[in-house]
C-alpha positions as CSV (number, residue, x, y, z in Angstrom):
1,M,129.9,99.2,72.7
2,T,128.9,98.8,69.1
3,N,125.8,100.2,67.5
4,A,124.3,96.7,67.5
5,D,125.1,96.3,71.2
6,L,123.5,99.6,72.0
7,H,120.4,98.7,70.0
8,M,120.1,95.4,71.8
9,H,120.6,97.1,75.2
10,Q,117.9,99.7,74.4
11,G,115.5,96.9,73.3
12,R,115.9,95.1,76.6
13,G,115.3,98.4,78.5
14,S,112.2,99.2,76.6
15,Q,110.7,95.7,77.2
16,S,111.3,96.0,81.0
17,F,109.9,99.6,80.9
18,D,106.7,98.3,79.3
19,R,106.3,95.8,82.2
20,L,106.5,98.5,84.9
21,V,103.2,99.5,86.5
22,K,102.0,103.0,85.5
23,Y,100.1,104.8,88.2
24,I,97.7,107.7,88.1
25,R,96.1,109.9,90.7
26,V,93.4,112.3,89.5
27,R,93.5,115.6,91.4
28,S,90.9,117.6,89.5
29,A,87.2,117.6,90.2
30,K,85.0,115.2,88.3
31,G,83.7,116.8,85.1
32,A,86.4,119.5,85.0
33,R,87.3,120.7,81.5
34,F,90.9,119.6,82.0
35,V,92.0,116.5,84.0
36,E,94.9,117.3,86.4
37,F,96.7,114.2,87.5
38,D,99.9,112.6,88.8
39,F,101.6,110.0,86.7
40,A,104.2,107.6,88.0
41,I,106.0,104.7,86.5
42,G,107.0,101.8,88.8
43,D,107.0,103.8,92.0
44,P,103.9,105.9,93.0
45,S,106.0,108.3,95.0
46,L,108.0,109.4,91.9
47,F,105.5,111.2,89.8
48,V,105.0,114.1,87.4
49,E,102.0,116.4,87.4
50,L,100.1,116.5,84.1
51,V,97.1,118.3,82.7
52,M,95.1,117.1,79.7
53,P,91.6,117.5,78.1
54,Q,89.3,114.6,79.1
55,G,89.6,112.8,75.7
56,A,93.4,113.0,75.7
57,F,93.4,111.7,79.3
58,D,91.2,108.8,78.4
59,H,93.5,107.9,75.5
60,F,96.6,108.3,77.6
61,C,95.2,106.0,80.3
62,E,94.2,103.3,77.8
63,K,97.5,103.4,75.9
64,N,99.5,103.2,79.1
65,E,97.3,100.7,80.8
66,V,97.3,102.8,84.0
67,V,96.4,101.7,87.5
68,H,94.8,104.1,90.0
69,M,96.9,104.6,93.1
70,T,95.4,102.9,96.2
71,T,94.3,104.9,99.2
72,E,97.4,103.6,101.0
73,Q,99.7,104.7,98.2
74,M,98.1,108.2,98.1
75,Q,98.5,108.6,101.9
76,A,102.1,107.5,101.7
77,V,102.8,110.0,98.9
78,D,101.0,112.8,100.9
79,A,103.0,112.0,104.1
80,E,106.3,112.1,102.2
81,M,105.3,115.4,100.6
82,E,104.5,116.8,104.1
83,K,107.9,115.8,105.3
84,W,109.6,117.6,102.4
85,R,107.4,120.6,102.7
86,Y,107.5,121.1,106.5
87,G,110.3,118.9,107.7
88,E,110.0,116.9,110.9
89,E,111.9,118.9,113.5
90,T,111.7,122.4,112.2
91,L,109.9,125.6,113.2
92,M,107.7,125.4,110.1
93,A,106.7,121.8,111.0
94,H,105.6,122.9,114.5
95,N,103.6,125.8,113.0
96,H,101.9,123.5,110.6
97,D,101.1,121.1,113.5
98,R,99.4,123.9,115.4
99,A,97.4,125.0,112.4
100,T,95.9,121.5,111.8
101,Q,94.9,121.1,115.5
């Protein structure tokens, strides 16, 4: 692959990247000094946790044209995290089930 081919390939990738939906889920309390949030690109279940001052967060959201995760997306993410944290058929999963009852 030549440098020109590599540049063209990277250009196509960045265009498709720009078209992907960018999701956020705010986890901090409203009015907190820092905004704690999850940020995902393309798939709400694959996210990173970020922390920013309010002004930087506002700029970040505007620049990335973010979409807030829906309630259904947040529930799916939480359910998947529970599976990873506690498993489905493990001793820890059964202990967690008893604690929530």
